[in-house]
C-alpha positions in Angstrom: 99.7 166.6 110.5 97.4 167.1 113.3 95.5 164.0 114.7 92.5 163.7 116.9 93.0 161.5 119.9 92.0 160.5 123.2 94.4 162.8 124.8 93.2 165.5 122.7 89.9 164.9 124.2 91.2 165.4 127.6 92.6 168.9 126.7 88.9 170.0 126.7 88.3 169.2 130.1 89.5 172.3 132.1 88.2 175.1 130.1 85.8 175.9 132.9 87.1 177.2 136.1 88.5 175.3 139.2 89.7 172.1 137.7 92.6 170.0 139.0 95.2 171.0 136.7 98.5 171.1 138.2 102.0 169.5 138.7 101.5 169.8 142.5 99.1 166.9 143.1 99.6 165.8 146.6 99.7 161.9 147.1 97.0 162.2 149.7 94.5 164.2 147.8 91.5 162.4 146.5 89.3 165.1 145.2 86.2 164.5 143.0 85.2 161.1 144.5 83.8 162.6 147.8 86.0 162.8 151.0 89.5 163.8 151.2 92.6 163.8 153.3 92.5 165.1 156.8 94.4 167.9 158.0 97.6 168.5 159.6 100.0 165.4 160.3 97.1 162.9 160.7 96.7 160.0 158.3 94.2 161.0 155.5 90.8 159.3 154.8 89.7 158.2 151.6 86.3 158.0 150.1 84.1 154.7 149.9 83.9 153.6 146.3 81.5 151.0 144.9 83.1 147.6 144.3 84.6 147.4 140.9 83.6 144.4 138.3 86.9 144.3 136.7 88.5 141.2 138.7 85.5 139.2 137.6 85.2 140.2 134.1 88.8 138.8 133.3 88.9 135.5 134.8 91.3 134.4 132.2 94.2 135.8 130.2 92.3 135.5 126.9 88.7 134.9 126.4 86.9 134.6 123.1 83.0 134.6 123.0 82.6 133.0 119.6 85.0 131.0 117.4 88.8 131.8 117.1 90.6 131.2 113.8 94.2 132.3 114.2 96.6 132.2 111.4 99.5 133.7 113.5 101.4 132.3 116.3 99.7 132.8 119.7 101.9 132.7 123.0 99.8 133.2 126.1 102.0 133.5 129.2 102.0 133.9 133.0 102.5 137.8 133.8 103.4 139.8 136.8 100.5 138.6 138.8 101.6 134.8 138.2 98.1 133.8 137.5 97.7 130.8 135.6 97.6 132.2 132.1 94.5 130.4 130.5 93.1 130.6 127.0 89.2 130.1 126.8 87.3 130.0 123.8 83.3 129.4 123.9 83.3 128.4 120.3 85.8 126.4 118.1 89.4 127.2 117.9 91.3 127.0 114.7 94.9 127.5 114.3 97.5 126.9 111.5 100.6 128.2 113.5 102.2 127.6 117.0 100.3 128.0 120.0 101.7 128.0 123.4 99.8 128.4 126.6 101.1 128.4 130.1 98.0 127.8 131.8 95.1 125.9 130.6 93.4 125.7 127.4 89.7 125.5 127.4 88.3 125.4 123.9 84.7 124.5 124.5 83.7 123.9 120.7 86.5 121.8 120.0 90.2 122.4 118.2 91.4 122.1 114.7 95.2 122.8 114.6 97.5 122.5 111.7 100.5 123.1 113.9 102.1 122.5 117.3 99.9 123.3 120.2 101.7 123.4 123.8 99.5 123.5 126.8 101.4 123.5 130.4 98.2 122.6 132.4 95.0 121.2 131.4 93.3 121.0 128.0 89.4 120.6 128.1 87.3 120.4 125.1 83.6 119.5 124.9 83.8 118.8 121.2 86.1 117.0 118.7 89.9 117.6 118.9 91.9 117.4 115.6 95.7 118.2 115.2 98.5 118.0 112.9 101.7 118.2 114.4 102.3 118.0 118.1 99.7 118.3 120.8 101.4 118.5 124.3 99.5 118.6 127.4 101.1 119.2 130.6 98.5 117.8 132.8 95.0 116.3 131.8 93.4 116.2 128.5 89.7 115.9 128.2 87.9 115.4 125.0 84.0 115.3 124.9 84.1 114.5 121.3 86.4 112.5 119.0 90.2 112.6 119.2 92.1 112.6 115.7 95.6 113.2 115.4 98.5 112.9 112.7 101.6 113.5 114.9 102.9 113.3 118.4 100.5 113.3 121.3 101.8 113.9 124.9 99.7 114.1 127.9 101.3 114.3 131.4 98.2 113.3 133.3 94.8 111.7 132.4 93.6 111.2 129.1 89.7 111.3 128.8 88.0 110.9 125.6 84.0 110.6 125.2 84.3 109.6 121.5 86.5 107.5 119.4 90.3 107.8 119.0 92.2 107.8 116.0 95.9 108.7 116.2 98.6 108.2 113.6 102.0 109.0 115.3 103.7 108.9 118.6 101.7 108.9 121.9 102.9 109.1 125.6 100.1 109.3 127.9 100.3 109.2 131.9 97.0 107.4 132.5 93.6 106.5 130.9 90.4 107.6 132.5 87.0 108.9 131.9 85.9 112.3 130.2 85.1 114.8 132.9 82.6 117.5 131.2 83.2 121.0 132.1 80.4 123.1 133.8 80.0 125.1 130.6 81.6 127.5 128.2 84.7 129.1 129.9 83.9 133.0 129.2 80.9 134.6 130.6 79.4 135.9 127.3 76.0 134.7 127.7 72.7 136.4 128.3 73.0 138.2 131.7 76.6 137.6 132.0 77.9 140.6 129.7 78.5 143.8 131.2 76.5 146.4 129.2 79.1 149.2 128.7 76.7 151.6 126.9 74.3 151.3 129.9 77.0 151.9 132.2 78.1 155.2 130.3 74.5 156.2 130.2 74.2 156.1 134.0 77.3 158.1 134.5 75.7 160.9 132.4 73.3 161.8 135.4 75.5 160.4 138.2 78.9 161.6 138.1 81.7 163.7 140.1 82.2 166.5 137.3 80.5 169.1 139.2 82.6 168.4 142.5 85.8 168.5 140.3 84.6 171.6 138.4 84.6 169.9 134.9 81.9 170.5 132.3 80.7 167.4 130.6 80.9 169.3 126.9 83.8 172.0 127.2 84.6 174.2 124.2 87.5 173.1 122.1 90.9 173.9 123.3 94.1 173.7 121.3 97.4 173.0 122.8 99.5 171.0 125.2 98.2 170.5 128.8 98.1 168.3 131.8 95.2 167.0 133.8 95.2 165.5 137.1 92.0 163.3 137.8 91.6 162.3 141.6 89.2 159.6 142.8 85.9 159.8 141.3 83.9 159.2 138.3 83.8 161.5 135.4 81.6 161.7 132.3 82.4 163.4 129.0 80.2 163.8 126.1 82.7 165.8 123.8 85.3 163.6 122.2 87.1 165.7 119.8 90.0 168.0 120.3 93.7 168.7 119.1 96.7 168.6 121.2 98.8 166.8 123.7 97.6 165.8 127.3 99.5 164.3 130.2 96.6 162.6 132.5 97.7 161.9 135.7 95.4 159.4 137.5 95.6 159.7 141.3 93.6 157.3 143.1 90.6 155.1 141.8 89.4 157.0 138.7 86.5 155.9 136.0 86.2 157.8 132.9 82.9 157.6 130.9 83.1 158.7 127.0 79.6 159.0 125.2 80.1 158.0 121.5 83.1 156.9 119.4 86.7 157.4 119.6 89.1 157.1 116.7 92.5 156.2 118.5 93.6 155.5 121.6 97.4 155.6 121.4 100.6 157.4 122.3 98.6 158.7 125.2 100.3 159.2 128.5 98.5 158.0 131.4 100.6 158.4 134.6 98.9 156.0 137.1 100.4 156.8 140.6 101.2 153.8 142.8 97.9 152.1 144.2 95.8 153.8 141.5 93.7 152.5 138.8 92.0 153.8 135.7 88.7 152.2 134.3 87.9 153.9 131.0 84.5 153.0 129.5 83.7 153.9 125.6 79.9 153.7 124.8 80.6 153.4 121.0 83.3 152.2 118.8 87.1 152.5 119.1 89.0 152.0 115.8 92.5 151.8 117.0 94.4 150.9 120.0 98.0 151.7 120.1 101.2 151.8 122.1 100.0 152.7 125.7 102.3 154.2 128.3 101.5 155.1 131.8 103.1 155.6 135.2 102.1 152.3 136.4 104.3 150.5 133.7 105.2 147.4 135.9 101.4 147.1 137.1 99.5 146.6 133.8 96.6 145.4 135.9 95.7 149.1 136.9 94.3 150.0 133.5 90.9 148.6 132.1 89.3 149.6 128.9 85.7 148.7 128.1 84.3 149.0 124.6 80.6 149.0 124.3 80.5 149.1 120.1 80.6 146.1 117.7 83.0 147.3 114.9 86.5 146.0 114.7 89.1 147.4 116.8 92.9 147.3 115.6 95.5 146.6 118.2 98.6 148.4 116.6 101.6 148.7 118.9 104.4 147.5 116.6 107.6 147.0 118.7 106.0 148.5 121.7 103.5 147.0 124.4 99.9 147.7 125.3 99.7 147.3 128.8 96.2 146.8 130.4 93.0 144.9 129.9 90.4 145.1 127.0 87.0 144.2 127.6 85.1 144.0 124.0 82.4 141.4 124.2 80.7 142.4 120.8 84.1 143.4 119.1 86.6 141.8 116.8 90.1 142.6 117.7 92.4 142.8 114.9 96.2 142.6 114.8 99.2 142.0 112.5 102.7 141.8 112.9 104.3 141.4 116.3 101.8 142.5 119.0 102.8 142.3 122.7 100.0 142.8 125.4 100.6 142.9 129.1 97.1 142.4 130.8 94.1 140.4 129.5 91.4 140.4 126.7 88.0 139.4 126.4 86.5 139.9 122.8 83.9 138.3 120.6 86.9 137.1 118.5 90.3 138.1 117.1 91.7 138.0 113.6 95.4 138.0 113.2 98.5 137.6 110.8 101.5 137.6 112.8 102.4 137.0 116.4 100.4 137.9 119.5 102.2 137.5 122.8 100.1 138.0 125.9 101.4 138.0 129.3 98.4 137.7 131.8 98.0 140.5 134.6 94.5 140.2 136.2 92.8 143.4 137.3 92.8 143.9 141.0 91.3 146.0 143.9 92.4 146.6 147.1 91.8 144.0 149.9 88.1 145.0 150.5 87.3 146.0 147.4 85.2 148.9 148.9 87.6 151.6 149.6 89.5 153.6 147.0 93.1 152.3 147.1 95.3 155.3 148.5 97.7 157.0 145.8 101.3 155.9 146.6 103.3 158.9 145.8 103.5 162.6 145.1 104.5 162.3 141.4 104.4 159.7 138.6 107.0 157.2 138.1 110.1 158.4 136.0 110.2 157.8 132.1 111.6 154.3 131.2 114.2 154.2 128.5 111.5 153.2 126.0 109.1 156.0 126.7 108.4 158.1 123.4 109.6 161.8 123.9 107.0 164.2 125.1 106.7 168.2 124.7 109.0 169.8 127.3 107.4 172.4 129.7 103.7 171.1 129.2 101.6 174.1 130.2 98.4 173.8 132.3 95.2 174.6 130.6 94.5 178.3 131.4 91.6 178.5 133.8 88.9 180.8 132.8 
């Protein structure tokens, strides 16, 4: 059965003349974004790029703008960037299964736990904390309301409680101290703090690099297999439906803006060359996020997905892995079964039955944040053993 996918969308992009569609994409080519490599044997120059907002949008491994009600196991771990894997919840956190956080837990609206909760660093809440089982905090525990527990409490550092304490079970605390209130909610979800994804896509409608790269915003439908190379620049696409298999090579600092809804992102092959990044903005709703594979397999911070809609998004990766960061401040993320993510998440909330295992990888820019990061290789990294098979001898889209 044919399936409409994001990759199918990209088979449309080169139905006009002159697009960048070739296996022979030089490492120093930057196309699209203005500027380019210098001739001869001299070092190439790269176009100036506007500063990216991705690093500031994902300060924590997992950020929840509202309440978090999780019935599955939740593991938040340090990833390849070795940033502390902090879980932030602006509302109340309710869990009935094991939660393990290798960084800090910032549950601003309080905690209700019917399971073991293990926090490697600090646990800070501005409201009540109630647990049944074991609450283990490696460093400081700060409770702005009452502390109620039935089970074992372990605090390696200082315990500060603003309200009353009622603990039935064992207790091992480093020192007692005063409650120190946090500056505010841990996730930037308030008025004036949220990135307006719809507005970003709207701006890209009139300001993009499509013309330079000879890419039409609404090409005619193309059916078949194809490859597309996107060099540094910003690209806007209004047409979102097609059928086929597309291999997208991201060669530089690339921003893609999709105007409207998408049914699914999954089993798409984004080959992100070393030093390159992809920011994908979807103004509407995205129904399913699946197994993501691209060349920067061991650099998940290189891919960022921004969702402007407010409908639920299902994360379905099964035994595979989603690699990248998802920014969806108005969206509920849903997962079932075992879900493994390498990257970071910011969402309105999550709904789950199963196990979510998140390895934090903070999005990054180059040293200045102002220059496009040079692509590092003339071809994508080789396929890994767990990569799905792809059609052999993928043809380029025929130029018209």
